[in-house]
C-alpha positions in Angstrom: -11.2 -46.3 -125.6 -9.3 -44.6 -128.4 -7.4 -46.9 -130.7 -4.3 -44.8 -130.2 -4.6 -45.1 -126.4 -2.3 -47.2 -124.3 -3.7 -50.7 -123.9 -3.2 -52.7 -120.7 -0.9 -55.7 -120.7 2.7 -56.4 -121.9 4.0 -55.0 -125.1 5.6 -57.2 -127.7 9.0 -55.7 -126.7 8.5 -56.7 -123.1 7.3 -60.2 -124.0 10.4 -60.8 -126.2 12.7 -59.5 -123.5 11.1 -61.8 -121.0 11.4 -64.8 -123.3 15.0 -64.1 -124.1 15.8 -63.6 -120.4 14.2 -66.9 -119.5 16.1 -68.6 -122.4 19.4 -67.2 -121.1 18.8 -68.1 -117.4 20.4 -71.6 -117.9 23.4 -69.9 -119.5 23.6 -67.5 -116.6 23.4 -70.3 -114.0 26.0 -72.4 -115.9 28.3 -69.4 -116.1 27.9 -68.7 -112.4 28.6 -72.3 -111.5 31.7 -72.2 -113.8 32.8 -69.0 -112.1 32.5 -70.5 -108.6 34.3 -73.7 -109.8 37.0 -71.6 -111.4 37.4 -69.5 -108.2 37.7 -72.7 -106.1 40.2 -74.2 -108.5 42.3 -71.0 -108.6 42.3 -70.7 -104.9 43.5 -74.3 -104.5 46.2 -73.7 -107.1 47.3 -70.5 -105.4 47.5 -72.4 -102.1 49.6 -75.1 -103.6 51.9 -72.6 -105.3 52.4 -70.8 -102.0 53.3 -74.1 -100.2 55.6 -75.1 -103.0 57.3 -71.7 -103.0 57.8 -71.9 -99.3 59.3 -75.4 -99.6 61.5 -74.2 -102.5 62.8 -71.2 -100.5 63.3 -73.4 -97.4 65.3 -76.0 -99.4 68.6 -74.1 -99.2 68.2 -73.6 -95.4 67.2 -77.2 -95.0 70.4 -78.2 -96.8 72.4 -76.1 -94.4 70.6 -77.7 -91.4 71.2 -81.2 -92.9 74.9 -80.3 -93.2 75.0 -79.2 -89.6 73.5 -82.6 -88.5 76.0 -84.5 -90.6 78.9 -82.5 -89.0 77.5 -83.3 -85.5 77.2 -87.0 -86.3 80.7 -87.0 -87.7 82.4 -85.4 -84.7 80.2 -87.4 -82.4 81.7 -90.6 -83.7 85.3 -89.5 -82.8 86.7 -91.1 -79.7 88.3 -87.8 -78.5 85.0 -86.0 -78.7 82.8 -88.8 -77.4 85.2 -89.5 -74.5 85.8 -85.7 -73.9 89.6 -86.3 -73.5 92.8 -85.9 -75.3 92.7 -83.3 -78.1 88.9 -82.8 -78.0 89.1 -79.0 -78.4 91.6 -79.3 -81.3 89.4 -81.9 -83.1 86.4 -79.6 -82.9 88.4 -76.5 -84.0 89.9 -78.4 -86.9 86.4 -79.5 -88.0 85.3 -75.8 -88.4 88.3 -74.9 -90.6 87.0 -73.7 -94.0 83.3 -73.9 -92.8 81.8 -70.4 -93.0 78.2 -71.1 -91.9 79.0 -72.4 -88.4 80.5 -70.4 -85.6 81.2 -73.1 -82.9 81.2 -76.8 -82.1 80.9 -78.0 -78.5 80.8 -81.2 -76.5 78.4 -81.0 -73.6 78.2 -83.6 -70.8 75.1 -85.2 -69.4 74.7 -82.4 -66.8 74.6 -79.7 -69.5 78.1 -78.2 -69.1 80.3 -77.5 -72.0 83.4 -79.7 -71.6 85.3 -79.0 -74.8 84.6 -76.5 -77.6 86.2 -75.1 -80.8 86.1 -71.8 -79.0 87.9 -71.8 -75.6 85.6 -69.2 -74.1 82.7 -71.6 -74.1 84.3 -74.0 -71.6 82.3 -74.5 -68.5 79.1 -72.8 -69.7 75.9 -74.4 -68.6 73.2 -75.0 -71.3 70.8 -77.3 -69.5 68.4 -74.4 -69.1 67.7 -74.2 -72.8 64.8 -76.3 -74.1 66.9 -77.6 -77.0 69.0 -79.6 -74.5 66.0 -81.4 -73.1 64.5 -81.9 -76.6 67.8 -83.5 -77.8 67.5 -86.1 -75.1 64.1 -87.2 -76.5 65.0 -87.5 -80.2 67.5 -89.5 -82.3 67.9 -86.6 -84.7 69.3 -83.1 -84.3 67.2 -80.8 -82.1 67.1 -77.2 -83.3 66.6 -74.2 -80.9 64.9 -70.9 -81.4 67.1 -67.9 -82.2 69.6 -67.4 -79.4 72.3 -64.8 -78.6 75.6 -66.6 -78.3 77.3 -66.0 -74.9 80.6 -66.4 -76.7 80.3 -64.3 -79.8 77.3 -62.1 -78.8 75.8 -62.7 -82.2 72.3 -64.2 -82.9 72.6 -67.9 -83.7 70.5 -71.0 -84.0 71.7 -74.0 -82.0 71.6 -77.6 -83.0 72.2 -80.5 -80.6 72.6 -84.2 -81.2 72.4 -86.6 -78.2 75.2 -89.1 -77.5 74.6 -92.4 -75.6 76.9 -94.8 -73.8 77.2 -98.4 -74.6 74.5 -99.3 -72.2 72.2 -96.8 -73.9 72.2 -94.2 -71.1 72.4 -90.4 -72.0 76.0 -89.2 -72.3 75.5 -85.6 -73.2 75.4 -83.9 -76.6 77.5 -82.4 -79.4 76.3 -78.9 -80.3 76.7 -76.6 -83.3 76.0 -72.9 -83.7 74.7 -71.5 -87.0 75.1 -67.8 -87.6 71.7 -66.3 -88.4 73.1 -63.8 -90.9 73.9 -66.7 -93.2 70.2 -67.6 -93.3 69.4 -64.0 -94.2 72.0 -64.0 -96.9 70.8 -67.3 -98.4 67.2 -66.0 -98.4 68.1 -62.7 -100.1 70.1 -64.5 -102.7 67.1 -66.5 -103.8 65.3 -65.4 -106.9 61.9 -64.3 -105.6 58.9 -63.3 -107.7 58.0 -59.6 -107.7 56.1 -58.6 -104.6 56.9 -61.8 -102.8 57.8 -61.7 -99.1 59.9 -64.5 -97.3 60.1 -64.7 -93.5 62.1 -67.1 -91.4 60.8 -67.2 -87.8 61.0 -69.5 -84.8 58.2 -71.1 -82.9 58.2 -68.2 -80.4 57.1 -65.8 -83.2 60.5 -64.1 -83.5 61.5 -63.1 -87.1 65.0 -64.4 -87.9 65.2 -63.2 -91.4 62.8 -61.4 -93.9 62.9 -59.2 -96.9 60.0 -57.1 -95.5 60.0 -56.5 -91.7 56.4 -55.2 -91.5 55.0 -58.1 -93.4 57.4 -60.6 -91.9 56.3 -59.6 -88.4 52.6 -59.9 -89.3 53.2 -63.4 -90.8 55.1 -64.6 -87.7 52.4 -63.2 -85.4 49.6 -64.8 -87.5 51.6 -68.1 -87.7 52.1 -68.2 -83.9 48.4 -67.7 -83.3 47.4 -70.3 -85.9 49.9 -72.9 -84.9 52.2 -72.6 -88.0 50.7 -75.7 -89.7 53.2 -76.6 -92.5 50.5 -78.0 -94.7 48.1 -75.0 -94.6 47.8 -71.6 -96.1 46.9 -68.7 -93.9 46.3 -65.0 -94.1 48.0 -62.1 -92.4 47.3 -58.3 -92.3 50.2 -55.9 -92.2 50.3 -52.5 -90.5 48.8 -50.8 -93.5 45.8 -53.1 -93.6 46.9 -55.0 -96.7 46.0 -58.7 -96.8 48.7 -61.3 -97.5 48.4 -65.0 -98.1 51.4 -67.2 -97.0 52.4 -70.9 -96.9 54.7 -72.4 -94.2 57.6 -74.9 -94.5 59.6 -76.2 -91.5 63.4 -76.0 -91.7 63.9 -78.9 -89.3 61.7 -80.2 -86.6 59.2 -77.8 -85.1 61.4 -74.8 -84.2 62.3 -72.8 -87.3 59.9 -72.1 -90.2 60.0 -70.4 -93.6 56.9 -68.6 -94.8 56.4 -67.5 -98.4 53.8 -64.7 -98.8 52.2 -62.7 -101.6 49.6 -59.9 -101.6 46.0 -61.0 -101.9 45.3 -58.7 -104.8 48.4 -59.9 -106.7 47.5 -63.5 -106.1 43.8 -63.4 -106.8 43.7 -60.5 -109.3 43.4 -62.9 -112.3 40.9 -65.0 -110.3 38.8 -61.9 -109.6 38.9 -61.0 -113.2 37.9 -64.4 -114.4 35.1 -64.7 -111.9 33.9 -61.2 -112.6 33.8 -62.0 -116.4 32.0 -65.3 -115.7 29.3 -63.3 -113.8 29.3 -60.2 -116.0 29.2 -61.8 -119.4 25.7 -63.4 -119.0 24.4 -60.1 -117.7 26.0 -58.3 -120.6 24.5 -60.9 -122.9 21.1 -60.2 -121.5 21.7 -56.5 -121.8 22.8 -56.7 -125.4 19.9 -59.0 -126.2 17.5 -56.5 -124.6 19.0 -53.7 -126.6 18.9 -55.7 -129.8 15.2 -56.5 -129.1 14.5 -52.9 -128.4 16.2 -51.8 -131.6 14.6 -54.6 -133.7 11.1 -54.0 -132.4 11.4 -50.3 -132.8 12.8 -50.4 -136.4 11.0 -53.5 -137.7 7.7 -53.8 -135.7 6.7 -50.8 -133.5 7.4 -48.2 -136.3 5.2 -50.0 -138.8 2.5 -50.8 -136.2 2.3 -47.1 -135.3 2.1 -46.2 -139.0 -0.7 -48.7 -139.6 -2.6 -47.4 -136.6 -2.4 -43.9 -138.1 -3.8 -45.4 -141.4 -6.6 -47.1 -139.4 -7.4 -43.7 -137.7 -7.6 -42.1 -141.1 -10.0 -44.8 -142.3 -12.0 -44.3 -139.1 -12.3 -40.7 -140.0 -13.7 -41.6 -143.4 -10.5 -41.0 -145.5 -10.7 -44.3 -147.4 -8.7 -43.1 -150.4 -5.4 -43.2 -148.4 -3.3 -46.3 -149.1 -0.4 -47.5 -146.9 3.1 -46.9 -148.1 5.0 -50.0 -146.9 7.8 -50.3 -149.5 10.5 -50.7 -146.8 8.4 -52.6 -144.3 8.8 -56.4 -143.7 6.7 -58.7 -145.9 4.2 -59.4 -143.0 3.4 -55.8 -142.7 3.0 -55.4 -146.4 0.4 -58.2 -146.4 -1.4 -56.5 -143.4 -1.3 -53.2 -145.2 -2.8 -54.7 -148.4 -5.5 -56.3 -146.2 -6.3 -52.9 -144.7 -6.3 -51.3 -148.2 -8.7 -53.9 -149.4 -10.9 -53.4 -146.4 -10.9 -49.6 -146.9 -11.8 -50.1 -150.6 -14.7 -52.4 -149.6 -15.9 -50.0 -147.0 -15.6 -47.1 -149.4 -17.7 -49.1 -152.0 -20.3 -50.0 -149.4 -20.4 -46.4 -148.1 -21.0 -45.2 -151.6 -23.9 -47.6 -152.1 -25.3 -46.7 -148.7 -25.1 -43.0 -149.6 -26.8 -43.6 -152.9 -29.5 -45.7 -151.1 -30.0 -42.9 -148.4 -30.2 -40.2 -151.1 -32.8 -42.2 -152.9 -34.7 -42.8 -149.7 -34.5 -39.1 -148.8 -35.8 -38.2 -152.2 -38.7 -40.6 -151.9 -39.6 -39.4 -148.4 -39.4 -35.7 -149.6 -41.7 -36.6 -152.4 -44.1 -38.4 -150.0 -44.2 -35.4 -147.7 -44.7 -33.1 -150.6 -47.6 -35.1 -152.0 -49.1 -35.6 -148.5 -48.9 -31.8 -148.0 -50.5 -31.1 -151.4 -53.2 -33.6 -150.7 -53.9 -32.1 -147.3 -54.1 -28.7 -148.9 -56.6 -30.0 -151.4 -58.6 -31.4 -148.6 -58.4 -28.1 -146.8 -59.6 -26.3 -149.9 -62.5 -28.7 -150.2 -63.4 -28.2 -146.6 -63.2 -24.4 -147.0 -65.5 -24.6 -150.1 -67.9 -26.9 -148.2 -67.9 -24.6 -145.2 -68.8 -21.6 -147.3 -71.8 -23.5 -148.7 -73.1 -24.7 -145.4 -75.8 -22.5 -143.8 -75.8 -24.2 -140.4 -73.3 -22.3 -138.1 -72.5 -25.5 -136.1 -71.7 -27.5 -139.2 -69.6 -24.6 -140.6 -67.6 -24.4 -137.3 -67.0 -28.2 -137.4 -65.7 -28.0 -140.9 -63.5 -25.1 -140.1 -62.2 -26.9 -137.0 -61.4 -29.9 -139.2 -59.7 -27.6 -141.6 -57.5 -26.2 -138.9 -56.5 -29.7 -137.7 -55.6 -30.7 -141.3 -53.7 -27.5 -141.7 -51.6 -28.5 -138.6 -50.8 -31.9 -140.3 -49.9 -30.1 -143.5 -47.5 -27.8 -141.6 -45.8 -30.9 -140.1 -45.3 -32.4 -143.5 -44.1 -29.1 -144.9 -41.4 -28.7 -142.2 -40.3 -32.3 -142.7 -40.1 -31.8 -146.4 -37.8 -28.8 -145.9 -35.4 -30.6 -143.6 -32.4 -32.7 -144.7 -33.3 -35.4 -142.1 -36.8 -36.5 -143.0 -37.5 -38.5 -139.9 -37.0 -35.8 -137.2 -37.7 -32.1 -136.7 -37.3 -29.3 -134.1 -40.4 -28.9 -131.9 -39.4 -25.2 -131.2 -39.7 -24.4 -134.9 -42.9 -26.5 -135.3 -44.8 -25.1 -132.3 -43.6 -21.5 -133.0 -44.9 -21.6 -136.6 -48.0 -23.5 -135.7 -49.1 -21.1 -132.9 -48.6 -18.0 -135.2 -50.3 -19.8 -138.1 -53.4 -20.5 -136.0 -53.4 -17.0 -134.5 -53.3 -15.6 -138.0 -56.0 -18.0 -139.2 -58.3 -17.0 -136.4 -57.8 -13.3 -137.2 -57.2 -12.7 -133.5 -55.3 -9.4 -133.5 -56.5 -8.8 -129.9 -54.6 -11.9 -128.6 -50.8 -12.1 -128.4 -49.2 -15.6 -128.5 -45.9 -16.1 -126.6 -43.9 -19.3 -127.3 -41.2 -20.5 -124.9 -40.3 -23.9 -126.1 -36.6 -25.1 -126.1 -35.0 -26.4 -129.2 -35.4 -30.2 -129.2 -35.3 -32.7 -132.0 -38.1 -35.3 -132.0 -39.4 -37.9 -134.4 -42.2 -37.2 -136.8 -44.8 -39.3 -134.9 -44.1 -37.3 -131.7 -44.3 -34.0 -133.7 -47.7 -34.9 -135.2 -49.2 -35.8 -131.8 -47.9 -32.5 -130.3 -49.1 -30.5 -133.2 -52.6 -31.9 -133.0 -52.7 -31.5 -129.3 -51.6 -27.8 -129.6 -54.0 -27.1 -132.4 -56.9 -28.5 -130.4 -56.1 -26.5 -127.3 -55.4 -23.2 -129.2 -58.6 -23.4 -131.3 -60.6 -23.9 -128.1 -58.9 -20.9 -126.5 -59.4 -18.7 -129.5 -63.1 -19.7 -129.7 -64.1 -19.4 -126.0 -61.5 -17.5 -124.0 -61.6 -14.0 -125.5 -65.1 -13.0 -126.6 -66.0 -9.6 -127.8 -62.5 -8.7 -129.0 -61.2 -9.1 -125.4 -57.5 -8.4 -125.1 -55.3 -11.3 -123.8 -52.1 -13.4 -123.9 -51.6 -17.1 -124.7 -48.4 -18.6 -123.4 -47.0 -21.9 -124.8 -44.1 -23.3 -122.9 -42.3 -26.6 -122.3 -39.9 -27.7 -119.6 -38.5 -30.9 -118.1 -40.0 -32.3 -114.9 -39.1 -35.1 -112.5 -39.3 -38.6 -113.6 -37.6 -38.1 -117.0 -40.7 -36.4 -118.5 -41.6 -33.1 -120.3 -44.4 -30.8 -119.5 -46.2 -28.8 -122.3 -48.2 -26.0 -120.8 -50.7 -23.8 -122.8 -52.2 -21.1 -120.6 -54.3 -18.0 -121.3 -55.6 -15.1 -119.2 -59.1 -15.3 -120.7 -62.5 -15.5 -119.0 -62.1 -19.1 -117.9 -65.0 -21.5 -117.2 -66.4 -23.7 -114.6 -65.0 -27.3 -114.6 -68.4 -29.1 -114.5 -69.3 -31.1 -117.7 -66.6 -29.9 -119.9 -64.9 -33.3 -120.2 -67.8 -34.5 -122.4 -67.0 -32.1 -125.3 -65.4 -33.2 -128.5 -62.4 -30.9 -127.9 -61.8 -32.3 -124.5 -61.9 -35.8 -125.7 -59.5 -35.0 -128.5 -57.1 -33.3 -126.1 -57.1 -36.4 -124.0 -56.7 -38.7 -127.0 -53.7 -36.8 -128.4 -52.1 -36.8 -125.0 -52.4 -40.6 -124.8 -50.8 -41.0 -128.2 -47.6 -39.5 -126.6 -47.9 -41.8 -123.6 -48.7 -38.8 -121.4 -51.5 -37.4 -119.3 -53.3 -34.2 -120.0 -55.1 -32.0 -117.5 -57.2 -28.8 -117.6 -57.5 -26.2 -114.9 -59.8 -23.2 -115.2 -61.9 -20.9 -113.1 -64.3 -18.2 -114.3 -62.4 -14.9 -114.7 -59.0 -16.6 -114.0 -58.1 -18.0 -117.3 -57.3 -21.6 -118.3 -54.2 -23.8 -118.0 -53.9 -27.0 -120.1 -50.9 -29.3 -119.2 -49.6 -32.3 -121.0 -47.0 -34.4 -119.1 -45.4 -37.0 -121.4 -42.1 -39.1 -121.4 -39.0 -37.3 -122.7 -38.4 -38.9 -126.1 -34.6 -38.5 -125.7 -34.5 -40.4 -122.4 -36.9 -43.0 -123.7 -34.7 -43.6 -126.7 -31.6 -44.0 -124.5 -33.4 -46.4 -122.2 -34.5 -48.6 -125.2 -30.9 -48.6 -126.4 
């Protein structure tokens, strides 16, 4: 894989971000717990404020109801009123002089009939059908009714009754007082209410007696009626527009008239939502800023210089060891790493120089060896040529000339190796092409054409020598025996890959051929077989009289053999 390629795994930036995130998890959890606790505390405080506000608003009306009870107790103690005789009507009328909140005072007998009253029109009216009359008989305090329409004034009133008892403790009727509802509305509106607050006075039947917002007041009364109007609880109501309101209840007196104080959910809990949102958002923002800081720091202080050093390393890998890192503005750690890379490059450059010098010296020595071997072989060839010219026996002369040809092939190999820059390998195409034409020229065989079809392949010197000797042996035999009497012909030398990772060298002629009996015992045949075995291959000869001869050598492909060993 390339050094500049993307490696698998987490980058330094991701690792730092994960570590910082894990380190901030406790802070996030604590902040969340604080937010939840703050929300609960704020909700509890809001509920307490609503209840306290409801009690505060109800205080004025409660004072009015307490005054009504005191009036009833005072008139109930008077003998004229208690005995329902004498100037009972006058006493009741005189009691209301200067009192603006109450519209009527009445004495009611045990049967529920009005016997005397501050307003004469009330005489004889029956009130026993009202629940407040029955409730008054059960309590020692003043019983309060729902909102009623006065049958005397025709105005909405709230009635209060206080039971009277005889000396033996039996029920002796009640004294009753009527409170004008508009005074409750007046006192409510005169209260200093917070902005957006809604106050509703309603009875236990869910009827709104007074409110500063009819829509919200009706919603509160309806919600309170369905929830039981618990005076110690905070409930919710939804108005006709779908807005949510929180309200607290406070009873005026008994369980008949209630005062509710309400405020919008958004106004009440806006600061709470803000605080809780900040408690939740701040840790996330902290993690986000930490990630951004890590990204910026790693990019400016780490990744930038790592990328730069990787480019330096790539330049060193390409052999440009003279380059030195410029890390003036980098952190000290990268400066130390850059110095280490520069020292390594200098060491590699020095070692490379020594290796090149050593290789150059080795190449010079090998060239000198090949040159001397070639010269020595040429001397041997000259000696063989002189000896062959002096020998009278034709068979001995042919043997010496054959040896001369073989030595000439070896000299050709060393000459080619001497001319190459790489002294250990050579191209068999050039070798066999030159060798075939050199042998053809040496044999003075103008009647025979040599065709070479060998691909360009680089092989070692040992393989080249064995191939050259094999080819020399086959060609000399062909030139000696295949084309007698200046017979025209063609010799084809070819090489091609075959199955099994092997190469096949084929030398074929269209000469006269020969019968295959007894030929394997000749020196040439034995040499052909021996040179084939040197290559680890197998040689074969096929020939028929008049059909030419084909010599094959199948041997392992040197390239594949080298890859297998590696």
